[in-house]
N, C-alpha and C positions, 0 to 999 in steps of 0.2 A: 503493499499500499504506499502511495506517495499521498503524505498528507499535509494540508495547507490550514495552518490556523490563523484565523482572521482576527484582528482588534476591530472594533466598529467606530468608536468616535473619532473622528480626524482621520481615520484611515480609509473607511468605506463611505461615510456620511458625516455631515455638519448639521447641528439642529439650529445653528444661527440664534441662540439665546433661548429657545423654547425649553430644552433640557433643564436649564438653570430655574426657569419658572415653575415647571412641573416639579421639580426637586423641592422648591420653596413652598409648593401648595401641600405637597406631601408631608413636609416638615411641619407645617401648621396643623394639619390635621392630626398628626401623632403627637407633637409635644404640645400644642395649644399656644405656641409662640410663633411669631413671624421669624423667618430666616432672614436676620439683618446682614450676615456675612456666611460665606460658605469656605470650607477647608479646602486645602489644594486639590484639585482633582485629577490633573494630568498623571496617567499611568496608575492611578490609585484606585483600589476596589471600593465598591459601593458600601459594605459595612464600614470600611475605615472612615470613608468621607462622611457617612452619617455620625459615627462616634465623635470625630474630631469637629465636627461642626456642632455638635450638640455640645460640646466642650466650650466652644466659645461663646455659647449662649448660657453657660453656667449649669449645664445639665449633665447628669451622669445616667448613662444609658447601658442596656445589656442586649442580650440575644432577643428577647422578647420584643423590646422596643424596635429593634432593627427589622425584625420579621414583619411587625405592623407597619412599618415605613415601606418596606419593599412591596407589601400588598396595595398600600395606598400609592405607590409611585406607579405601580403596574396599571392601577386604576385611572390614574392621571393620564398616564400616556395613551390608554385606550379611549378614553373620553374625547381626549384633544388630538387623537391621530390626524384628523383633517386639517387642524392648523400645524401640526408637525409637518405634514407632507407640504402644506402652502408656504410656510416659512423656512423650512429646512430644505437640504437636497443632498442627493448622491453626489459624491465627489468625481472630479473628471476621470474618466476611464474606469470606474469602479464596476458598473455593470458589465462592460465587456472584458475585465479581468476574470469576474466570476464565470461568465459563459464559456470564456477562452480555456479556463483551466477546467471546467467541466468536460469540455470537448477533448481535451488533453489526457482524459482519464484520471485526474487528480480528485481525491477526496476531500471535501472543504468542510470545516467547521468553523466554530467560534471559541476563542479564548479572550474574555472580557470582563472587565471590572463591573459592568452592569449585571444585574439579575436576569435570569434567564427568560422570564416573561417580558421584561422592557427590551432584551436584545431582540426577541422575536418580533415584537411590535415595530421597533425601529428599522430592521431590514425589511419587513413585509411592507411597510409603509411605503418605501422606496423601490420596491420590486426586487430586491436583492436576496431574497430568502429561498428562492427555488431550489437551488442546488446545496444548501446547507444542511448537514448532518447534525441537527441540534442534539442528538443523544450523545454524540461522541465529544463534545464540547466541554468547557468548563466556565463558571459563573460567579458572580460576585458573592452569592449566597454560599458557594461550596467552600472558599478559603478567603482569608485576609490578603494573603500575599500572591502576587501574580506568578512568581516563579512556582508555587504550590499548583496554581491553576494550569499551567503548562505540564507540570508533572501528571497531574490528574487527567488530561486530556490524553497524552500518552497512553495511561493505563486503561482508560476507557476504550480508546480506538484499538489498541493492540499495535500500534504502529510503533516503529523503533524512531530514536531521536535521528538517525542517521538519514531515514527517509521522510524526515518532517521539516517543514518550513513554516517560519512564524512571520507574518507580515503585520507590522504596526508602526506607530508614529512617534512614540516616545523612547527616550533613554531605558525607562522601566521596562518597556516591550523588549527591548535587545537584552537587557541584562536578564530578564526571566528566560528568555530562549537559550541564552548562552550558559545559564547555570544548568540548563538540562540538556546540553550537548546538541541544541538544535540550531540550525542555521536559521539567520533572521535577515529578511529584507526589510530596511527601514525607508519609511517614506516621509519626506518632509512636507507633509500637507497638516501638520498641526503647528504646535508652538515652539518646536525645535527645528533648527536649520539643519542644513547637510553637514555642515562641519562639526557641529554638536554631536549629531548621530552617528557620523563617522568615527569619532573620537571613541564612541563606546565599543567599537569592534565588531559591527554586524558584517555579514557575508558581501551585503551590497547596500548602497544608499540609493534612492530613486528620487527626484524632485516631486513626483506624483504617480499615478497610475495609468497616465495617458498612452504610455508607450507598451500596449497590450504584447506585442511581439517580443519585445526585451524581458518583461516580467515573466511571460511563461518561459522563455528559455532559462532564466535565473532559477525558477522554481524547479525545473525539470532537471538541472545540472546535477550530476551524480547519480541520476536514476539509472 
């Protein structure tokens, strides 16, 4: 099996601010407090973002509160999926990349700090879900650390690290892949530039996903 592990936010899609609004709505529902500020989110899993954001508001939370938040967050995404579709967008080349990798016989899933329900909604809204094997992936509710999510996806899929490629936009994505012996293709479509990503030691760095032929070649390399 040649396995591709996709990150979602700023790799395949951009919510253009809708994601933060939905997080704020879920936070208010669960804590009763408006979300005045949010903890760092780039490369961070949802339970850690929620816990650290709660701390910024003087709140101590546990697993039960996070599970309530995750449920509320999925409900908010579902209720406002039309708005997400209207204001957000799939990133350049994302749809073509997913289609081309499927045509090339690659198995594709997601490793995301998002919870699974939100991951599914986000990709379905932009028509990017058709070739995703959700059951093989790993999500925010599974583990706090991104490296553990990669390990879990390898376990669930039965794929070897040598036959797996992770595609993501943050140094945390690169580090999580490398910690598991997985090749990483970094894309500079988020808040990290090409030089910063290159310094983390990925297999390759791309400015975006628009060069479908090159992406497929890089994924297939070594197969």
